[in-house]
N, C-alpha and C positions, 0 to 999 in steps of 0.2 A: 715727628721726628719721622726722617727718613728712616725704611726698615725695609730695608731690599731684599729680605728674605720671600718674600710670596711673586712679585715682577720686577723690573728696573724701576718702578717710579712709585712704591708702595709705601705708602707710612701711615703711622702706628700716631695715637693721642694720648699723653700721660697725661691728669686730670689734677694733681697731687694737692686744688682743695679736698677734693674727693675722693682724694686715691685711688681711682679708678685711671684704668689704662686700655682705652680702644684698639685690639689690635687686627680689627680687620682678622682679611687672610694668614699671619701669618702665626695663629694658633686658633682652633676652631673648638673648640666641642662635641658635634655630629659633624657629618658629609653624605650627602645620598652614595655613594663610592664606598664607605670607612663599615670594614666591619662592627668597628662599637661607639659606642658612647665617652665623649671626657676631652679633655685639654689633649689635640694634639696639629700636628703638622696639615697643610695644604695634604692633598694627593699630587706625585709628582708629574703629572702632567697639566696640572697648570698653576707650577713654582719653580721656582731656578734650583739648578741641584740641591741633592741635598749638604749640599759641606754650607751652603747658600743659607738656605734655611735653619740650618743652626747655630750658622752664625748669625743670624738675625732674629734669636730668642736672646742673645745673649746684652744685646743692648735693652731685653725688658723687664728680664729677668731684676735690671739692678733697683727699676724703677720702686718708688714705693706708691707699692698700689695690691688693694682684695677686692676689688670691685672689677672687672671684668667683664666687659661688654668685645662677643667675637664675631664673626663675619659669620660664622656658619654655626646654627646650633645657641643651648642658653648662654645667659650669661653665668661665668663661672665667679660663686663668692670662697677665694681663697687667694692666701700670699701670690702674687704674679712666680714667685721665684720655687713654689710649687709645684704650678701650674705650669711651667719651663719645664721642672724635672720631668713628671707626667709624660707631656707629651716630647721627649731627648727618649724615657725608654719607651715609647709606640713610633718614634718616627718610622719603621720597617712598617711593622703592624697598619701604619695606619695609609698606608698607599701612597709615604712617601720617597721610597727606591724604588726606582721599574723593578729592581731582583722581587716585588715577592712575588710569594703567589698565590692565586686566584681557590 
């Protein structure tokens, strides 16, 4: 499925029979530039503007998935809607917004 929050050609792969979604860089659990581990967005310098990255999460959160291999970090074992909620809460802390203070 197209998922353009990270880059224009980015895609996520939903495997409904396995209740899995491979999010790639649309949803991460760790990144070398991040201050924490857990569900988060790709840092702003690797992604589209924050509103596009957040819009990409909308497409993910409606999927029936609780196995979430991500582009960076350990895979998650939780409902995708919960992971998306956590990523939204930390959108600015994860470095997605360029106004983040280091």
